[in-house]
N, C-alpha and C positions, 0 to 999 in steps of 0.2 A: 916498569910501572911509571907512568908519567905523573909528575906532580908539579903544580904551579902554586907559588906562594907569593901573595901580594903583600906589600907594606907601603908605608908612607902617608896613609890617610891621617886625617885629624880634623880639628875644628878651627876655622879661621874666619877672618873678617872679609867682607867683600873688597875686592881689589888685590887681595894677597895671592901668594903663589904656593903651590905644593908640587912635589915630584913623587909620583907613585913608581914603585919598582915591582917587577914580577920575575922572580927567580925560578927557572925551570930545571927540573931533574928528570932524568930518563927521557929527555927530549932536547934536541938542538934547536935553539930559537931561530936559526937562519934556514931551517929545513923547509918550512912552509909558512903559510900566513899565520900571523898572530894578531890578536886584537884586544882592545879594551872596550868593555861594555859597562853600562851603569843602570841601576834600577832604583828609582825613588819610590817611596811608599805609595801604594795604590796605583802605580803605573807599570807598564810593561818594560822589560829590559830592552835597552836600546844600544845600538852600536855607536861608539864614540870615535875610535880611531883604529886603524889597522896598518900593518907593515908586512911587506913580503919582498920576494926576490932579493934576499940577503940584505934587506934594508934599503934597497934602491927604489922601492915604490911604497907610497903611503896614501892613505885615504882618511878623510875626516867627515864627521857629520857637520852639516851647515851651522849648527848651533855652537860649535867650538872652533870653527876655522879662524885662524889668526890668533887664537888664544892658547890652544893646546898643541903640543908637539910630541909625536911618538918617535922613539929611537930604540936602537938595540946595541948591546955591547956583546959581541960574539965571544970574546975572551971570558966574560963573566956569565955568559949564557943568560942574560938578563934583558928584559924589555922595560922601557921607561915610558912614563907619560908625564911630561912637563905641563903643568896647568898654571897659566898666568891670568891675571885679571879675573879671578874667580867671582862668580855671581851666586846669589842665593838659589837660583834655579839649577845650579850645578850640584846642589846637595843630593847625594845618592850614595848607594853602595856600589863600588867600582870593582869589576871583575876582569881578570885576565883570561884569555882564551887562546887555544892553539889548535891548529888543524893537523890531523894526522899526516905523517909524511907520505902516505899512500893516497891521500885524497887529491883528486884532480879538481882544480878550481878554474873554471873557464875565464878567459880574458875579460869577458863582459860581465862576469858575475860580481855582484857587490860583495865586498869583504866585511861589510858592516851588518851582516845578518847572522843570526845564531846558528842557522843550519849548516854554515860553512865549518863550524868548529866542533871538535870532538872532545877536548879536554878543557876543564874549567877549574879556576881556583876558588877559594872560599870567599874572597872579596875583602875589601878594606873600605871603611866608612869615611866619607868626606862630607863635612857639614860646614856650610858657608852662611854666616849671619850678616845681616845688613847693618 
């Protein structure tokens, strides 16, 4: 059974940093694509960052490029999202997601869409005040 557990959220001021963690059990993080999504109140869930090919490939939403960094630690079976220079518009619940090892994801397919992923965590809240 695959389980994803996020942690590291909190309430911070604009300009601060946070690092989110996603620990996987029943799943090897380097197996297939893993992503971070977020959902703000009243908005659809959106893809923030993704990592695949054993960590060799990454993708980011335009809104977070240059501020957020996704990485993974295979030894800890954990994926991270380092968030720097946080803005109030980053306020959302952040979710970790993983694609099943059997899922084929085409080279041209976006890794920032929900339909790519099969497993989801419960999320961790990030609140950024101005």
